[in-house]
C-alpha positions as CSV (number, residue, x, y, z in Angstrom):
1,X,-22.0,23.6,-30.2
2,X,-20.0,24.0,-33.4
3,X,-17.1,21.5,-33.0
4,X,-14.7,23.7,-34.8
5,X,-15.0,25.8,-31.6
6,X,-13.9,23.0,-29.3
7,X,-10.5,22.2,-28.1
8,X,-9.8,19.1,-26.0
9,X,-6.4,19.1,-24.1
10,X,-4.9,17.1,-21.3
11,X,-2.2,18.3,-19.1
12,X,0.8,16.0,-18.4
13,X,3.5,16.8,-15.8
14,X,5.7,15.2,-13.3
15,X,4.9,15.4,-9.5
16,X,5.5,19.2,-8.5
17,X,6.2,20.7,-11.7
18,X,3.5,23.0,-11.4
19,X,0.5,21.4,-13.2
20,X,-2.3,22.5,-11.1
21,X,-0.9,25.7,-10.5
22,X,-0.9,26.4,-14.1
23,X,-4.4,25.2,-14.5
24,X,-5.3,27.7,-11.8
25,X,-4.0,30.5,-13.7
26,X,-5.9,29.4,-17.0
27,X,-9.2,29.3,-15.0
28,X,-8.3,32.7,-13.5
29,X,-7.3,34.6,-16.3
30,X,-10.1,33.1,-18.7
31,X,-12.6,34.4,-16.2
32,X,-13.8,31.2,-14.5
33,X,-13.4,32.7,-11.2
34,X,-15.6,35.9,-11.0
35,X,-15.0,38.9,-9.0
36,X,-15.8,38.3,-5.5
37,X,-15.2,34.6,-5.9
38,X,-12.9,32.8,-3.5
39,X,-10.0,31.4,-5.4
40,X,-9.1,28.1,-3.8
41,X,-5.4,27.0,-4.0
42,X,-4.8,24.0,-6.3
43,X,-8.5,23.8,-7.3
44,X,-8.1,20.6,-9.4
45,X,-6.6,18.7,-6.6
46,X,-10.0,18.1,-5.0
47,X,-8.7,15.0,-3.1
48,X,-7.2,15.8,0.4
49,X,-4.4,13.4,-0.2
50,X,-3.7,15.3,-3.5
51,X,-3.4,18.6,-1.9
52,X,-1.1,17.2,0.8
53,X,1.2,15.1,-1.1
54,X,1.1,17.6,-4.5
55,X,0.2,14.7,-6.8
56,X,-3.0,14.1,-8.8
57,X,-4.5,10.7,-8.4
58,X,-7.9,11.1,-10.2
59,X,-8.4,12.5,-13.5
60,X,-10.6,15.7,-13.5
61,X,-12.1,17.8,-16.1
62,X,-12.8,21.5,-16.3
63,X,-13.9,23.9,-19.1
64,X,-13.1,27.6,-20.0
65,X,-14.3,29.7,-22.7
66,X,-11.9,32.0,-24.6
67,X,-12.5,34.0,-27.8
68,X,-15.6,31.9,-28.5
69,X,-13.8,28.7,-28.1
70,X,-14.7,26.1,-25.5
71,X,-11.3,24.5,-24.1
72,X,-11.9,21.4,-22.3
73,X,-8.9,20.8,-19.9
74,X,-8.2,17.3,-18.4
75,X,-5.9,17.0,-15.4
76,X,-4.0,13.6,-15.7
77,X,-2.4,11.8,-13.0
78,X,1.6,12.4,-12.7
79,X,2.4,9.0,-11.5
80,X,2.7,5.7,-13.3
81,X,0.8,3.7,-10.7
82,X,-2.2,5.8,-11.8
83,X,-1.6,4.9,-15.3
84,X,-5.0,3.3,-15.5
85,X,-6.5,6.6,-15.2
86,X,-3.9,8.1,-17.7
87,X,-4.8,5.8,-20.7
88,X,-8.3,6.5,-20.5
89,X,-8.3,10.3,-20.1
90,X,-6.0,10.5,-23.3
91,X,-8.5,8.8,-25.4
92,X,-10.8,11.9,-24.8
93,X,-8.4,14.6,-26.0
94,X,-6.8,15.8,-29.2
95,X,-3.5,17.5,-27.8
96,X,-1.6,17.7,-24.7
97,X,0.1,20.3,-22.8
98,X,3.4,18.9,-21.5
99,X,4.4,20.9,-18.5
100,X,8.1,20.6,-17.6
101,X,10.4,22.3,-14.8
102,X,12.8,24.7,-16.2
103,X,15.4,23.4,-13.7
104,X,14.7,19.6,-13.7
105,X,13.5,19.1,-17.5
106,X,11.2,16.1,-18.3
107,X,11.3,13.3,-15.7
108,X,10.6,9.6,-15.7
109,X,6.9,9.7,-14.9
110,X,6.6,12.3,-17.5
111,X,8.2,9.8,-20.0
112,X,5.5,7.4,-19.2
113,X,2.5,9.6,-19.8
114,X,4.3,11.2,-22.7
115,X,4.6,8.0,-24.3
116,X,1.1,7.0,-24.3
117,X,0.1,10.6,-25.8
118,X,2.6,10.2,-28.6
119,X,1.5,6.7,-29.6
120,X,-2.2,7.9,-29.7
121,X,-0.8,10.5,-32.2
122,X,-1.9,13.6,-30.0
123,X,-0.5,17.0,-30.7
124,X,1.8,18.4,-28.1
125,X,2.4,22.0,-26.7
126,X,5.5,22.4,-24.2
127,X,5.0,24.7,-21.2
128,X,8.6,25.2,-19.7
129,X,7.4,26.3,-16.3
130,X,9.0,27.8,-13.3
131,X,11.3,30.0,-15.3
132,X,11.6,32.2,-12.2
133,X,13.4,29.5,-10.4
134,X,16.9,30.2,-9.2
135,X,19.4,28.2,-11.4
136,X,17.0,26.9,-14.0
137,X,18.0,26.4,-17.7
138,X,15.0,26.8,-19.8
139,X,16.6,26.2,-23.1
140,X,18.3,22.9,-21.8
141,X,15.0,21.6,-20.3
142,X,13.5,22.3,-23.8
143,X,16.5,20.2,-25.3
144,X,15.6,17.4,-22.9
145,X,11.9,17.5,-24.3
146,X,13.2,17.2,-27.8
147,X,15.5,14.2,-26.8
148,X,12.8,12.5,-25.0
149,X,10.7,12.7,-27.9
150,X,13.3,11.1,-30.3
151,X,13.6,8.3,-27.6
152,X,9.8,7.7,-27.9
153,X,9.8,7.6,-31.7
154,X,7.5,10.8,-32.2
155,X,6.4,11.7,-35.7
156,X,8.0,14.6,-37.5
157,X,4.7,16.6,-36.9
158,X,5.1,16.0,-33.1
159,X,8.7,16.8,-33.1
160,X,7.9,20.4,-34.6
161,X,6.1,21.0,-31.3
162,X,5.1,24.7,-30.2
163,X,6.3,25.8,-26.8
164,X,5.7,28.8,-24.3
165,X,7.9,29.8,-21.2
166,X,6.1,30.7,-17.8
167,X,5.8,30.8,-14.3
168,X,2.3,29.4,-13.0
169,X,3.0,30.9,-9.6
170,X,3.5,34.4,-10.9
171,X,1.0,34.1,-13.6
172,X,3.4,35.1,-16.4
173,X,3.9,33.5,-19.9
174,X,6.2,34.4,-22.9
175,X,6.0,33.2,-26.4
176,X,10.0,33.1,-26.6
177,X,12.3,33.3,-23.4
178,X,13.8,36.7,-24.3
179,X,10.1,38.3,-24.6
180,X,8.8,40.6,-21.8
181,X,6.4,39.1,-19.5
182,X,2.9,38.4,-20.6
183,X,-0.2,36.4,-19.4
184,X,-1.5,33.1,-20.3
185,X,-3.4,34.2,-23.2
186,X,-0.4,33.4,-25.1
187,X,-0.7,29.7,-24.1
188,X,-4.5,29.8,-25.0
189,X,-3.9,31.3,-28.4
190,X,-1.4,28.4,-29.1
191,X,-4.0,26.0,-28.0
192,X,-6.5,27.2,-30.5
193,X,-4.1,27.5,-33.1
194,X,-2.1,24.3,-32.8
195,X,-4.5,21.7,-31.3
196,X,-6.9,20.2,-33.8
197,X,-10.5,20.5,-33.6
198,X,-12.3,17.2,-32.8
199,X,-13.4,15.1,-35.8
200,X,-16.7,13.4,-36.0
201,X,-19.9,13.6,-38.2
202,X,-22.6,15.7,-36.3
203,X,-25.2,13.9,-38.7
204,X,-24.1,10.4,-37.8
205,X,-25.5,8.1,-35.6
206,X,-24.9,8.8,-32.1
207,X,-21.7,7.1,-30.6
208,X,-19.7,7.5,-27.2
209,X,-17.7,5.3,-25.3
210,X,-17.5,5.7,-21.3
211,X,-13.9,6.9,-20.3
212,X,-14.2,7.5,-16.8
213,X,-16.6,7.8,-13.8
214,X,-17.7,10.4,-11.4
215,X,-20.0,10.5,-8.5
216,X,-22.5,12.9,-7.4
217,X,-24.4,12.7,-3.9
218,X,-27.5,14.0,-5.8
219,X,-27.3,12.1,-9.2
220,X,-25.3,9.1,-8.2
221,X,-22.7,7.4,-10.5
222,X,-22.0,9.7,-13.6
223,X,-20.6,8.2,-16.9
224,X,-18.1,10.6,-18.6
225,X,-17.0,10.1,-22.1
226,X,-16.5,12.0,-25.5
227,X,-19.2,12.2,-28.2
228,X,-17.5,10.6,-31.2
229,X,-20.4,11.3,-33.6
230,X,-24.0,12.2,-33.8
231,X,-25.7,14.1,-31.3
232,X,-26.9,12.9,-27.7
233,X,-30.0,14.3,-25.7
234,X,-31.5,13.4,-22.5
235,X,-34.5,11.2,-22.2
236,X,-33.9,9.4,-25.5
237,X,-33.3,5.9,-25.9
238,X,-29.8,4.5,-26.7
239,X,-28.0,1.0,-27.1
240,X,-25.6,0.1,-24.4
241,X,-23.1,-2.4,-25.3
242,X,-21.3,-4.5,-22.6
243,X,-18.1,-6.3,-22.7
244,X,-19.7,-9.7,-23.2
245,X,-21.4,-8.8,-26.3
246,X,-25.0,-8.1,-24.9
247,X,-26.8,-5.0,-25.7
248,X,-29.3,-3.2,-23.5
249,X,-31.7,-0.1,-24.2
250,X,-31.0,2.7,-21.9
251,X,-32.5,6.2,-21.4
252,X,-30.2,8.9,-19.8
253,X,-32.1,11.1,-17.6
254,X,-29.6,14.2,-17.7
255,X,-26.6,15.3,-19.7
256,X,-24.1,17.7,-18.2
257,X,-21.0,19.5,-19.4
258,X,-18.5,21.3,-17.2
259,X,-18.7,25.1,-17.1
260,X,-15.5,26.0,-15.2
261,X,-15.3,23.4,-12.5
262,X,-19.0,22.9,-12.2
263,X,-21.1,20.4,-14.3
264,X,-24.3,22.1,-15.7
265,X,-27.2,20.4,-17.4
266,X,-27.3,20.6,-21.2
267,X,-30.0,19.8,-23.7
268,X,-27.6,18.2,-26.4
269,X,-24.1,17.5,-26.9
270,X,-22.3,17.0,-30.5
271,X,-18.9,15.4,-31.7
272,X,-15.9,16.4,-29.5
273,X,-17.9,17.3,-26.5
274,X,-17.0,15.7,-23.2
275,X,-20.1,15.0,-21.2
276,X,-21.4,13.5,-18.0
277,X,-24.4,11.0,-18.2
278,X,-26.6,10.7,-15.3
279,X,-29.4,8.0,-15.1
280,X,-27.8,4.7,-16.4
281,X,-28.7,1.8,-14.2
282,X,-25.4,-0.2,-14.5
283,X,-22.3,0.8,-16.8
284,X,-18.6,0.3,-16.6
285,X,-15.6,2.1,-18.4
286,X,-15.4,0.8,-21.8
287,X,-19.1,0.4,-22.4
288,X,-20.5,1.9,-25.8
289,X,-23.6,4.0,-26.2
290,X,-24.9,4.1,-29.7
291,X,-27.9,4.2,-31.8
292,X,-30.7,1.5,-31.0
293,X,-31.0,1.1,-34.9
294,X,-27.3,-0.1,-35.3
295,X,-25.6,-0.9,-31.9
296,X,-21.9,-0.5,-32.1
297,X,-19.2,-2.5,-30.0
298,X,-16.2,-0.3,-29.8
299,X,-12.7,-2.1,-28.8
300,X,-12.5,-2.3,-25.0
301,X,-10.0,0.5,-23.6
302,X,-6.9,-1.2,-22.9
303,X,-5.3,-0.8,-19.4
304,X,-1.9,-2.1,-18.2
305,X,-2.5,-5.1,-15.9
306,X,-2.2,-4.6,-12.0
307,X,1.3,-5.8,-10.9
308,X,1.0,-5.8,-7.0
309,X,-1.7,-7.3,-4.7
310,X,-2.4,-7.0,-0.9
311,X,-4.9,-8.7,1.3
312,X,-7.5,-6.7,3.1
313,X,-9.4,-8.4,6.1
314,X,-11.3,-7.3,9.2
315,X,-9.2,-6.2,12.1
316,X,-8.8,-9.0,14.6
317,X,-6.4,-7.1,17.1
318,X,-7.3,-7.0,20.9
319,X,-7.4,-3.3,20.3
320,X,-9.9,-3.4,17.5
321,X,-12.4,-0.4,17.7
322,X,-10.6,1.6,20.2
323,X,-8.8,4.1,18.1
324,X,-11.6,5.9,16.1
325,X,-12.7,3.0,13.8
326,X,-16.3,3.3,12.7
327,X,-16.6,1.0,9.9
328,X,-15.1,-2.5,10.8
329,X,-17.3,-5.3,9.7
330,X,-16.5,-7.5,6.6
331,X,-19.7,-6.3,4.7
332,X,-18.5,-2.6,5.2
333,X,-15.1,-3.4,4.1
334,X,-16.6,-5.4,0.9
335,X,-18.8,-2.7,0.1
336,X,-16.0,0.1,0.2
337,X,-13.6,-1.9,-2.0
338,X,-16.2,-2.7,-4.4
339,X,-17.0,1.0,-4.6
340,X,-13.1,1.8,-5.1
341,X,-13.1,-0.7,-8.1
342,X,-15.9,1.0,-9.7
343,X,-14.5,4.4,-9.4
344,X,-11.0,3.0,-10.6
345,X,-11.2,-0.2,-12.8
346,X,-7.4,-0.5,-12.8
347,X,-7.9,-1.6,-9.2
348,X,-9.1,-5.0,-9.0
349,X,-10.8,-6.7,-5.8
350,X,-11.6,-10.4,-5.6
351,X,-12.8,-12.6,-2.6
352,X,-9.9,-14.4,-1.1
353,X,-9.8,-17.4,1.2
354,X,-10.7,-16.8,4.7
355,X,-13.5,-15.0,6.5
356,X,-13.9,-11.3,5.2
357,X,-10.8,-11.3,3.3
358,X,-10.3,-9.5,0.2
359,X,-7.5,-9.5,-2.6
360,X,-6.9,-6.0,-4.0
361,X,-4.7,-5.7,-7.0
362,X,-3.3,-2.5,-8.2
363,X,-0.4,-1.0,-10.3
364,X,2.0,-0.4,-7.7
365,X,2.6,0.3,-3.9
366,X,1.5,3.9,-4.2
367,X,-1.8,3.0,-5.9
368,X,-2.8,0.5,-2.9
369,X,-1.5,3.0,0.0
370,X,-3.6,5.9,-1.4
371,X,-6.6,3.7,-1.2
372,X,-5.7,2.6,2.4
373,X,-5.0,6.2,3.4
374,X,-8.2,7.4,2.0
375,X,-10.2,4.6,4.0
376,X,-8.3,5.4,7.2
377,X,-9.5,9.0,6.6
378,X,-13.2,7.7,6.2
379,X,-13.0,6.0,9.5
380,X,-12.5,2.5,8.2
381,X,-10.5,0.0,10.3
382,X,-9.0,-3.2,8.8
383,X,-5.8,-5.1,8.3
384,X,-3.7,-5.4,5.1
385,X,-1.0,-8.0,4.3
386,X,2.4,-7.8,2.7
387,X,2.6,-6.6,-0.8
388,X,2.7,-9.6,-3.4
389,X,3.8,-9.5,-7.1
390,X,1.4,-10.9,-9.6
391,X,3.0,-13.5,-11.6
392,X,1.9,-14.8,-15.0
393,X,2.7,-17.8,-17.2
394,X,3.5,-17.9,-21.1
395,X,2.1,-20.4,-23.5
396,X,4.6,-23.0,-22.4
397,X,3.9,-22.6,-18.7
398,X,7.1,-20.6,-18.1
399,X,6.7,-18.3,-14.9
400,X,6.6,-14.4,-15.9
401,X,6.9,-11.4,-13.6
402,X,6.6,-7.9,-14.1
403,X,9.6,-5.7,-14.7
404,X,9.8,-1.9,-14.4
405,X,12.2,0.7,-15.9
406,X,13.8,2.3,-12.9
407,X,15.9,5.5,-12.8
408,X,18.3,7.0,-10.1
409,X,19.9,10.1,-9.8
410,X,22.5,10.4,-7.4
411,X,25.8,12.1,-6.8
412,X,28.9,10.2,-8.1
413,X,30.4,9.2,-4.8
414,X,27.3,7.2,-3.7
415,X,26.8,5.6,-7.3
416,X,28.6,2.3,-6.3
417,X,26.6,1.6,-3.3
418,X,23.4,2.2,-5.1
419,X,24.2,0.2,-8.3
420,X,25.3,-2.8,-5.9
421,X,22.0,-2.6,-3.9
422,X,19.9,-2.5,-7.1
423,X,21.8,-5.5,-8.6
424,X,21.1,-7.4,-5.6
425,X,17.5,-7.0,-6.3
426,X,18.0,-8.6,-9.9
427,X,18.3,-5.1,-11.5
428,X,20.0,-4.9,-14.9
429,X,21.8,-1.7,-15.8
430,X,20.9,-0.4,-19.1
431,X,22.4,3.2,-19.0
432,X,24.7,5.3,-17.1
433,X,25.6,8.9,-17.6
434,X,27.2,11.7,-15.6
435,X,26.4,15.3,-15.9
436,X,28.5,18.3,-15.5
437,X,27.7,18.7,-11.7
438,X,28.9,15.0,-11.4
439,X,25.5,13.7,-10.6
440,X,25.1,10.0,-12.1
441,X,21.9,9.0,-13.7
442,X,21.5,5.4,-13.8
443,X,18.8,3.3,-15.5
444,X,17.9,-0.1,-14.9
445,X,15.4,-2.9,-15.8
446,X,14.3,-4.3,-12.4
447,X,11.6,-6.8,-11.3
448,X,8.5,-5.0,-9.6
449,X,9.1,-7.2,-6.3
450,X,12.9,-5.7,-6.5
451,X,11.6,-2.2,-5.8
452,X,9.5,-2.9,-2.9
453,X,11.3,-1.0,-0.2
454,X,14.1,0.1,-2.4
455,X,13.5,4.0,-2.1
456,X,14.2,4.4,1.6
457,X,17.3,2.2,1.2
458,X,18.7,4.2,-1.7
459,X,18.0,7.5,0.4
460,X,20.2,6.0,3.3
461,X,22.8,5.0,1.2
462,X,23.0,8.3,-0.6
463,X,22.5,10.4,2.6
464,X,19.2,11.6,1.3
465,X,20.3,12.7,-2.2
466,X,18.9,9.8,-4.2
467,X,16.0,10.8,-6.8
468,X,14.1,7.7,-8.1
469,X,11.4,7.1,-10.7
470,X,10.0,3.9,-12.1
471,X,7.0,2.8,-14.4
472,X,5.9,-0.5,-15.7
473,X,7.4,-2.0,-18.6
474,X,6.4,-5.5,-19.6
475,X,6.4,-9.0,-18.3
476,X,9.6,-10.9,-18.4
477,X,10.8,-14.4,-17.4
478,X,11.2,-14.9,-13.5
479,X,14.6,-13.5,-12.5
480,X,15.2,-15.6,-9.5
481,X,15.1,-15.2,-5.8
482,X,15.6,-11.7,-4.3
483,X,16.6,-11.4,-0.5
484,X,13.7,-9.9,1.7
485,X,14.2,-8.2,5.1
486,X,17.0,-10.3,6.7
487,X,16.6,-9.0,10.2
488,X,13.9,-10.6,12.6
489,X,11.6,-8.4,14.7
490,X,11.0,-7.5,18.4
491,X,7.5,-8.9,19.3
492,X,5.5,-7.8,22.4
493,X,4.9,-10.6,24.8
494,X,2.4,-8.9,27.4
495,X,-0.4,-6.5,26.9
496,X,-0.1,-3.0,28.4
497,X,1.5,0.3,27.9
498,X,5.2,0.4,26.8
499,X,7.5,1.5,29.7
500,X,10.6,3.7,29.2
501,X,12.6,1.3,31.5
502,X,11.7,-1.6,29.4
503,X,12.4,0.0,26.1
504,X,15.7,1.4,27.3
505,X,16.9,-2.2,27.8
506,X,16.0,-3.3,24.5
507,X,17.7,-0.4,22.5
508,X,21.1,-2.6,21.9
509,X,18.8,-5.5,20.4
510,X,18.0,-3.3,17.5
511,X,15.7,-0.2,16.9
512,X,12.3,0.7,18.0
513,X,9.1,1.5,16.3
514,X,7.1,2.6,19.2
515,X,7.5,5.0,22.0
516,X,6.7,5.0,25.9
517,X,3.2,4.9,26.6
518,X,2.2,3.1,23.5
519,X,-0.5,0.6,23.9
520,X,0.7,-3.1,23.1
521,X,-0.6,-6.5,22.9
522,X,0.9,-10.0,22.5
523,X,2.0,-10.6,18.8
524,X,2.5,-6.8,18.0
525,X,5.7,-5.9,16.5
526,X,7.6,-3.2,18.5
527,X,10.9,-2.9,16.6
528,X,13.4,-4.7,14.4
529,X,16.0,-7.1,16.1
530,X,19.7,-6.6,14.8
531,X,19.8,-10.4,14.2
532,X,18.1,-12.7,11.6
533,X,15.7,-14.2,14.2
534,X,12.4,-12.9,16.0
535,X,12.5,-12.3,19.6
536,X,9.6,-12.0,22.0
537,X,10.3,-9.3,24.7
538,X,8.3,-7.5,27.5
539,X,8.0,-3.9,26.6
540,X,5.6,-3.1,29.9
541,X,8.0,-4.0,32.4
542,X,8.9,-1.0,34.7
543,X,11.7,-0.8,36.9
544,X,11.5,-2.2,40.5
545,X,11.0,0.7,43.0
546,X,12.7,0.8,46.3
547,X,13.0,3.4,49.2
548,X,16.1,4.7,47.5
549,X,14.6,4.9,44.0
550,X,11.4,7.1,43.1
551,X,9.3,6.8,40.0
552,X,10.4,10.3,38.9
553,X,13.9,9.2,38.6
554,X,12.7,6.5,36.2
555,X,10.9,9.1,34.2
556,X,14.2,10.8,33.6
557,X,15.5,7.7,31.3
558,X,16.8,9.1,28.1
559,X,15.7,6.9,25.0
560,X,17.0,7.2,21.5
561,X,14.2,8.6,19.4
562,X,12.1,5.6,17.9
563,X,11.4,5.2,14.1
564,X,8.1,6.7,13.1
565,X,7.0,4.8,10.2
566,X,4.6,5.9,7.5
567,X,2.1,3.9,5.8
568,X,4.5,3.2,2.7
569,X,7.4,2.3,5.2
570,X,5.2,0.0,7.0
571,X,4.1,-1.7,3.9
572,X,7.6,-2.2,2.7
573,X,8.8,-3.5,6.1
574,X,6.5,-6.3,6.7
575,X,7.2,-9.9,5.8
576,X,4.7,-12.5,4.7
577,X,3.7,-13.6,8.1
578,X,3.1,-10.2,9.1
579,X,0.4,-7.7,8.6
580,X,-0.6,-4.0,9.3
581,X,-3.3,-2.9,11.6
582,X,-4.9,0.0,10.1
583,X,-7.1,2.6,12.3
584,X,-8.0,6.2,11.7
585,X,-5.6,7.2,14.5
586,X,-2.7,4.6,14.7
587,X,-0.7,2.1,12.5
588,X,0.5,-1.0,14.3
589,X,2.6,-3.9,12.7
590,X,1.9,-7.2,14.2
591,X,2.3,-10.8,13.3
592,X,-0.6,-12.3,11.4
593,X,-0.8,-15.1,13.9
594,X,-0.8,-13.6,17.3
595,X,-0.7,-17.1,19.3
596,X,3.2,-17.6,20.0
597,X,2.9,-21.3,20.2
598,X,1.0,-21.5,16.7
599,X,3.7,-19.1,15.3
600,X,6.4,-21.5,16.5
601,X,4.8,-24.5,14.9
602,X,4.4,-22.5,11.5
603,X,7.9,-20.9,11.5
604,X,10.8,-22.8,10.2
605,X,13.0,-20.6,12.8
606,X,11.3,-20.6,16.2
607,X,11.4,-17.2,17.9
608,X,13.7,-16.7,20.8
609,X,12.3,-15.6,24.3
610,X,13.9,-12.9,26.2
611,X,12.5,-12.4,29.8
């Protein structure tokens, strides 16, 4: 295809600012959905977790034809934990659509991805979305975008950005705020006018760098990349350059290109086209495909390093295999984790000490818990350890740790308590502003380990009003010790089902994380103690029955509702000597060592016993 008729754009937005809804409208109004075809809500969020959480995790491509132009649209992750996806995707496009909420303006995660885009010199178009929202201020949101671009050292050309106003939900778009409602052809016209056509000599030697991976049940692993120059054809021989400098001749079986949401086979691809390549025996992101006459090694795609790791191991619980688990062996766990790494190179997998134990490293807690949740849904059963920050050392041997830019928006009356909590976690305040609604915006630089578990804590301190965002900044010298969870835990002593009578007697000892009828085993954690020591308790003990008491009366015991913990809450709750038993049906928290005698030998503070 004539490269002057190609436009490659990525869409950037914060969580829930309407990115995928906007893409749906572009697909619909450009005729990608034909008459009689079912339109699926949130089509680009193909992952079940993406649909549920309203976030994009894996970057995906689509393509629409408009006025003879092929517009390739790439949906990028909206969270910094998936920045490994972001950085690779931005290398395949020439411009970006920055979608901002007309009420909230650009957010911290928007800042992360936008910074990457501006550094690459990409041309931005601003889409002020949700202009139908009550209380919104589209022009103020636009001013905030301009301020953000200035902070990120945008060029004069980038500051002279074009913009549209619209509502993805209603399918309306305007060139100016006061204009009557139009459709998204207004945005498509601006994409063709403002986003430059891809460069590259169509007569040069073929050159492509693999930017991402996809998987087809029919074709297997597919390499995805943008043709930089020359022409690629199926069943021709090319040189594949690996990171170690070696070169191997390969012969792709098929080339595919997105037509709407579906990859379709093509006979050739020229400069600027984003294609999928089938038939490569082995490849990884960053590999280069070029002419066999003159093999080229392009610089590896830079990905920010992982900052958090967790240990994955087989489930050794007495209840293993009883709650829906189908894949539970060490080999099955290893195969699944290696497959996760192949799909997302920002996720590192290493063999760790111990039988069937693997160290998995990622960009943040969300990055790792998404993997865990996906494995649960695929009927895997395993245990995970507490998150550990990945330290480094500088040339002089000084210990370095990852730090993050952390932003909190909170009503002024709660700002003092939030500041105190963040500073206890070695946070350094760099900015503080108050808006006309008496909401305070606080900006900190905080060690990554200080952010573990901070979000639920700030929500508690602010009565649910705190809004937080964070993204990786750099490695800095170690900031010193940060207090972990101070309180001990309530540990089950006997196996069986938890009884209401026993649980009611424990309510004054702390708060519970299980309810009556839950199956327990020795070493399983059933609650948090209100003191700083662990305590073993019998939660299966029922009330002794007499002629004057009946079991029905025992069933009338009123219990305080127990705390139902999500996966993220479990991960931030556990200490280093604890782990999470992950099954398709149930999450349980337990001591890594179930034997109480061995635990006492290993612990500095012996657990108390409570009969």
